N, C-alpha and C positions, 0 to 999 in steps of 0.2 A: 166404074173402074177408072183409075187415073190414066192419063195419056203418058205412057212411058217414054215415047219419043220426045215429048216436051221436056223431060228431065234428063235426056241424053243428047242434047243438041251440041254440046262441046264444052270445053273449058270456059269458065266465066271470068274474063279478064277485061277490066275497064268497061264493064256493062255490055260486053260483046261476047257472043258465043263463038268460040274459035276451035278449030281442030288442033291437035297437038303437033308440034314440030317433029315429034318422033314418028308419027304416022301409025303408031300402035294403038290398040284398043284394049279395054279391060272388060271382060264379061262379068255381068252382074247376075248372080245365080239365086234363084228362089230356094232357100233351104228346105222348104216344105215338100218340094217336088224334084229338085235337082235341075229344073229347066232354066235356060238362060233367058232372063227377062229383057235385057238390053245390053248395049255396050257403050262405054264412055271412054273418052280419050285418055291415054297414058302420058301424062305431062313429062316434058323434057326439061333439061337445064335452061334452055332458051325460054321456055314458057315461064319458068320460075322467075327469071330475070325480068320478063315482060310484066309479070304481076307486081314485082317490086317497083318498077317504073310507074305503073298505073297507080299504085298506092301512094307513092311519093308525090306524084303530080296532084293527086286529090287531097293530100294532107293539109296544105295551107288553107284551102277553102273550107274544108270540113272543120278544121280547128277554129276558124273564125266564125262559123255558123252559130248564131245565138242559141243558148241552151234551150229556150222555148221552142225554137224551130226543130232542133234535134229531138226534143221531147215529142213533138207532134208527129214526126216521122216514125219514131219508135212506137208510139201509140197506134199508128196506122198499120204497122207491121203486125202488132197484136191482133187488131181487128180483122185483118185479112187472113191470118192464120186460123182464127176462130171460124170465120165464114167458110173456109175450105178445110175444116178439120177432118171431115170424113174422107176426103180425097187424100190428105196427108197421112191419116191413120192407115188407110188401105195400102198406100205406097210403102209405109214403114213395115207393115205386116208382110207384104210381098217380098221385099228385099232382105228383111231381117228375120222373118219367120215368127215373130212374136205374136201371141194371141191378139186378136183384133181389139178386145177389151183393154189390154195393156197398151196397145198402140194408141187408142183413143185417150187413155190417161196420159201418155207421153206427150201428145200434141197439146193438151190443155196445160200441162206442166211447162212445156217448152214455150208456149205463147206467153205464159205468165212472166217470163223473164223480160219480155219486151214491155209489158204493162208496168212491171215494177221499176225497171230502169228508166222508162219514160217519166215516171214520177220522181226518180232520183236525179235525173239529168239537170233539173232546175234547182236542185238543192246543193250543188257543189259550191261550197263557200271557202273563203280564206280566213286568215287570222290577223288580228291587229293587237299589239300590246306595247307596254313600256319595258325596256330592258331593266333588269334589277338595279343596274348602276345608275339609271336615270339619264344616261348620256344620249340615248337614241331610242327611236321607235322600232319595233320589230313587225315587219309585214311579211306574211307567208301567203303565197299564191300557189294554187295547184294547177298544173298544166298537163295536157295529154302527153304520154310518154313517147309516142311516135308510132311507127309502123309495127304492127303486131303479127306474129306468126302463130296461128291457132291450129292445134293438131287434136283431132277428136277420134274417139273409138267407134266401133260398129254397134255396140249394144244399145245406145240411145242416140240414133243418128240425128234426131231433131233437137232434143234437149241439151245434149252436150255441145252442140253448135251455138244455140241461142244463149246458153249460160255464159258463153265467152263473148259472142258478137255483141249482144245487147249492152253490157257494161262498157265494152271497148268503144262502141259508137257513142254512148252517152257521155263518155269522158272526152270525146273529140278525136279519137284515134281512127286510123284506117287499118284494114286487116287483110291478111291472106289466110284463107281457111284451107287446110288439107284434111278432108274427111277420110275415113277408112275406105279402102278400095272395095271392101265387101258390101258397103251400104252407101254408095255415093248419090243415088237418085234423089234421096230426101234433101241432101244439101243443095243440089242444083234446083230442085223445086222451090226451096226456100229462097234461093238467090233471086229467082224470078219475082217472088213476092216482095222482097226488099226493094227491087227496082220499081215495081208498081207502087210501092208505098212512098217513094220519093227519095230513097237513098241515092245520092249523086254517083255518077260514074267514077269508078276506081276506088270508092270507099270500101267496098267488099269485093274480094276476088276469091275464086274457088278453083283449086287444082286437085286433080286425082292422079295418083301415080302408083306404080308397082315398085318403084325404087325410092322409097322415102328417105333413106340415108343420104345419098348424094344430093337429092333435091333440097332437103332441109339444111344440109351443110352449106350449100350455095346461098340460101336465103339468110342464114345466120351469119355468114361471112360478110354480108353487105352492111356497112356502118350505119345505114339509114334504118335498119331494123333494130328496134330497141327492146322488144318484148317477145317472150316465148311463153305461151300458155298451152300446157299439154295435159291430156287425160289419157291414161293407159297403164301399161304394166310398169312395175318398179324397175325392172331390168332396162327397158327402153328409156325410162326417165333418167336413170343414171347416165346413160350414154349421151342423151340430149343435154344434160347439165354440163357434162364435160365439153361438149361442142360449143355450148353457149358461153362457157367460161373464157373461150379464146378471145371473145370480143366484149366481155363483161356485160352480157345481156341479162336484163332482169327476167327471172323465171318464176312462173307459177306452175306447180306440179300437183295434180290429183292422181295418185298412184294406186297400187294394189290395196286390198283389204283382207281381213281375216276375222270378221265380226263375230264376237261371242254373243250368245243369246242366253241370258241367265234367268232361270225360273226358281224362285224360292218357294218353300212349302206353303207359305201363307198367301201365295198369289191366287188371283181369281183364275181358275183353270180355263174356263171358256174364253175369257179375255186374252189369256196367254196363248191359247191355241189360235184364236183369231189373229193375234199379232204375229205369231210364228208363221202362219200361212202367207201373210203379207210380206214379212221380212225375208222369208225364204223363197217364195214362188213368184214374186214380182219379176216379170220378164223371164220366167222359168229358171230363176236363180242366176241368170247372167247379168249380175249387177255387182259393182264394187262394194255396195252397202249390204249385200245379201248376208243373212245370218249363215255363218259357216261352221260354227261350233255351238251346239246346244248343251249347256250345262244345266242340269236339272237336279234339284235337291232330292235326296233319297225319299222323303215322305210323299212327294208328289210324282216321282219319276214314273212309276208304272201307269198311273192314270194319264199322265202327259203322253207317254209312249203310245198307249192305246188310242188316245184322241188324235194325235197327229198322224198315226198310221191309217186310221179310218178316213181322215180328210185327204191325205195324199193319195190313197188308193182310189178315192172317188173322183179324182180330177180327170176331166176329159182331155185326152191327148189327141192332137190332130193338127192339120194345116193351120197356119196362123190366121188366114183370112176367113176360115169357117166361123160362123157366128157363135157356135157353142163351144169352141175350143178354149180350154183353160190353161193348157201347157203345150206350147208349140215346139218345133224342133230346135236343136242347137244350131249355131251359126255355120259350122263346118264339120266334116268328118274328123278333122284333127281335134276339135273340141270334144267330140264324143269319145274319142280314144283316150283323151286325158282323164275324163270323168271315169271311164271304165277302169283305167289303171289305178286311180285312187280308191275306187270301190273294191277292186280285186285285192289290193294291198291290205285294206282294212279287214276284209273277209279272211284273208290268209293269216292275219294276226289275231283272229278270234272274234271279230264283230259278227253280230247276228242280224241277218236280213229280215226286216219286218214287212217290207213290201218293195217291189221293184228289184233292182240290183243286177239286171242283165240287159245287154244290148239287144234290141229287137232284130230279127232277121231282115234282110233287105238292104238296099242302098241308101235309104233315107238317113237323115241326121237326127233321129229321135233318140231320146234316152228317157226311160220311164221315171216318174216321181218315186223316189227311193228313201226309205227310212232304215237306218242302221242303229241297232242297240248295242250298248256295252262296247263302244269303240275304244280301243286302247289308246292311251296318250301318245304312244310312240308311232301310231299310224301316220302315214304321210299326210293325210288330209287334215291332221291336227295343226300342221304348220303351213300347208299349201292351199291357196285359194281354189275352191272347187269349181266355181263358176258354172253351176248346173243344178238340177232339181234333186239334190241329195241332202238329207238332214241327218247328220251323225249325232247321236245322243251320248252324253257323258254324265255319269252320276257324280255328285259332290255332297259333302256333309256340312261344311261350315262356311260362313260368309268370307272368312279370310282365305279359305281354299278357293272359293269361286273367283275372288279378285286376283289371286295369284295366277290361277290358270288363264283367266281372261288376258292377263298381261304377258303371258308366256308366248310371245310372238314378236317378230320384228315389225309388224304392222300396227297401225293405230288409227284407223279411219272411223268406223262406227261401232257401236255396241248397243245392246238391248237388255233392259232389266225389268223384271216383273216381280212386284211385291206389293202387298197392301200397306206395308209399314213405310210411310213417307220418309221418316228419318233414316231408315236403312237404305231406301232407294237413293236418297241424296248422298248418303255416306259412300255407298258402293259406286255411284256415278262419279264422285270426286276421286275415288281410288283407281278407277279404270283409266288406263292410258289410251285415250281415244279423242279425236277431235269433235265427235258428235255422239251424244248419248240419247237414246229413246227410252224414256222411263214410262212404263206401262203403255207403250205405243209400238206399233209395228212399222211405222213409217216415220222417217226422220227428215227427209229432204223437204225444203221449202225455199222458194226464191227470196223470201224475206229474212232468211237465216243464213249465217256464214257456213258454207260447205267446205270441208277440208279435213285433213288428218294430221297426225303427229308421227314421229319416228319415220319408218320407211314408207309411210303412206302419203307423204307429200310435203309441199311448201306452199304457203299462202292460202287464201280463202276465195271462194266464189259465192256471189249472192250476199245477202245481208243488207243492213241499213246503209252502210258505207263501205264495207269490206270489199265488195266486188268491184266497184268503180275505183277504189283506191289502188287496186292492183295495176290499173292502167294509167296512173297519174304519178307525177313527180312533184315534190314540194320545192318551190323556189323562195328563198329567204332574201328580203331586201331590208337593209339597215339604213335608216334615214334619221336625220337630226331635226326635222321640222317639228 
């Protein structure tokens, strides 16, 4: 078992573990049991200012560190995460509640961002050319953008942090990370790993708070802070964009999703069911990329409904750290209540429950894997992100209808398409308004691919061959006549 006290030593500022100036603590609760695992400091405005000072003092040295040296440090972060993967996975499972198998997958995914960006750190190049007029040369250099405020959610406490920290460090930036107060222990455990890997003092700082609004406002008001990278709800993202606009701060936003999962009559049924279980039940559905609306063509609808019901009904529900658990608890009681509200609304409008559909008795945060058939298009869950283990099924007839329904949302993060007809698959993929399409696959995320959405699902991209690092850099143009 992980040493919880080692992950709750204090705020991590300038490579030192410090108590908060507020004197307050935040209880970290295990969603599987309701027990308090540990308590971490509740950062104050003074702590936020101290983290800015630390990041600012460290910035010149880290910016001047040769790319190869930065690369080696990032590679060491990857190696240490892999060496301690079981400890990290258990810690994630305890504070987040996710099934241990999912937590192990998250650690591997999270570590990969350090390996990928270690390789990319030495490939940041500039440009040189002749102006069309022939009067001068054009030199373009790419420089680190400055201090970055990184705000991450509770559902992937390791991966959401490393997906931001790794490219920022590769670019030469210093960072202030504000993890979710529900799952801070993983962020602090990773901070200790960064220090051991050789990340210099002040380059990474970690603050936990129950008052994110005032704290982020203070950080974004400091002119030395030049970047905000946020993963979370669209509503909070809109507020942060407005706050960042006051000082014209560059923003990357990975926001809400409402992913359609489209299955055509000619799809390989078993492959589609395999993909559906991955797309829906990764992290018990608590993922922004989770399949939220299952559009199934009439000819295969009944077979797909039977297949997914059998699979969802067979899932083992239990505490995240249990080795055989396949679906852990939701993060909070509030999350359970939201899922129940959406399911009850669909049932009231005529949806048929094929499995699950009721909140279990007791004080736990569990919600059973649920399949709903014939969900009406006016149901609230057709437009609202479920963020839980619920698969609503909708029947469709034509390709045009499927694309139209898929696009009938303000969101555009991910989408899934299953068909044996490659031409149709590419045609539908091109027609869907989403930043990421999984064609005959149930998993879309990859550190080597640009992650992000369109419409109300966000701005910018994370990961990819150059997209991730580019978010943390600015182009400097030099005109010279030599």
